C-alpha positions, -999 to 999 in steps of 0.1 A, spaced: -180 -28 414 -161 -42 379 -128 -25 371 -132 -7 337 -105 -10 308 -113 9 278 -97 -2 245 -79 21 230 -93 6 194 -118 29 195 -100 58 205 -87 90 184 -52 78 175 -44 115 167 -52 125 200 -43 96 222 -27 107 251 -58 134 254 -81 104 257 -61 84 280 -56 110 304 -93 114 302 -105 77 312 -75 76 337 -90 108 353 -123 96 356 -109 60 375 -104 36 347 -81 10 359 -69 -5 330 -65 6 297 -67 -24 269 -45 -26 241 -55 -47 211 -29 -60 187 -41 -80 154 -17 -94 130 -43 -93 101 -40 -134 103 -57 -146 132 -83 -120 129 -87 -102 98 -72 -65 108 -40 -53 123 -36 -27 146 -4 -17 164 32 -37 179 52 -31 210 57 4 200 28 12 207 29 -2 242 64 15 250 48 47 238 20 46 261 37 31 293 52 68 304 20 86 298 -5 66 324 0 47 355 -32 24 346 -23 -14 341 -14 -17 304 -37 -48 296 -25 -62 262 -44 -87 244 -22 -108 213 -46 -117 187 -19 -133 171 -8 -164 152 22 -179 172 23 -153 198 53 -174 219 79 -152 191 69 -117 200 60 -123 239 92 -109 248 92 -76 230 57 -70 249 70 -83 278 101 -56 271 80 -28 263 58 -24 296 29 -44 293 15 -52 326 -9 -84 314 -3 -100 286 -32 -122 271 -31 -153 245 -59 -171 225 -58 -205 234 -69 -208 194 -37 -193 177 -15 -216 195 0 -252 201 15 -243 229 -7 -227 252 14 -237 286 45 -225 270 33 -191 260 19 -186 295 52 -197 310 72 -170 289 47 -142 302 53 -153 341 88 -160 335 90 -122 320 80 -111 353 47 -101 339 9 -113 346 -7 -141 322 -40 -142 307 -54 -169 286 -80 -155 263 -113 -175 244 -133 -169 219 -169 -176 215 -173 -209 197 -144 -223 225 -153 -239 255 -142 -237 287 -130 -275 291 -100 -260 266 -83 -242 289 -89 -257 322 -53 -272 322 -43 -239 327 -64 -220 350 -38 -226 376 -12 -210 360 -30 -178 351 -37 -142 366 -67 -136 343 -91 -151 317 -106 -134 288 -141 -142 279 -149 -124 242 -183 -115 239 -180 -109 201 -160 -124 175 -128 -107 178 -112 -83 154 -135 -56 150 -148 -30 172 -189 -20 180 -203 -55 180 -233 -66 195 -229 -86 228 -236 -123 224 -256 -132 256 -250 -168 255 -211 -159 269 -226 -153 302 -231 -190 308 -192 -196 301 -185 -165 329 -203 -186 351 -186 -215 345 -152 -203 349 -163 -187 382 -178 -220 392 -140 -235 387 -127 -208 403 -147 -212 437 -142 -249 436 -102 -250 431 -93 -218 453 -81 -200 419 -76 -160 423 -80 -152 387 -98 -120 377 -122 -129 348 -122 -100 321 -149 -98 295 -143 -78 260 -173 -72 232 -202 -54 232 -200 -43 267 -218 -11 282 -235 -2 315 -264 -27 308 -247 -59 293 -219 -53 320 -247 -63 347 -249 -99 338 -216 -100 331 -206 -89 368 -233 -109 384 -217 -144 366 -186 -133 380 -169 -111 357 -141 -86 375 -131 -66 345 -150 -53 316 -132 -44 282 -152 -16 268 -144 -1 233 -167 21 211 -192 24 243 -169 49 263 -147 67 233 -171 73 208 -191 89 235 -192 129 239 -182 124 278 -157 87 280 -153 96 317 -194 97 323 -191 61 305 -163 47 329 -183 63 359 -220 44 349 -200 8 343 -190 17 379 -219 23 391 -237 -5 371 -215 -30 391 -217 -11 427 
């Protein structure tokens, strides 16, 4: 069964604690927090203060995805804010190894992220040191996009490397994921699924979390 990571990008910010508690009670394992700088992606979201404010209200894993140019400079702030997993885009830094080292040295789980147009080969040299790989199944920066089915091959490639090398990183998918698209991702080797609009735009977010769990049993 896949682990579900509702993305607060699609939550009601005025009633954020209420929305977080709903998915927490529904059994979501992670809470996904997208940090966007307006440069690496067009949108701007929130900073480490948001993570710090959320940390006391849930025991879910705080899964922070930095869509930020040169993330090395701000990693210590997110480490201190209480993130459990911190993901950096391989396309956003010339020093991906260093960025992952900073996260690991800060006592947090390190994640490398790849966009739909980035080959798996770009991250092979750092797969031995990561706890999670995030495969973007849409182009990053906006919620509510349509799932790109060609990204499933990338999940399968990563899973093959994982099995061959004996690695134990999670494979996370993000973008256009729902109870239908998650099935092929799970079969290809995904272990964590981010879902934003599918969960939080529903009348009953808890039912959507349960539907994703059921679809991958």
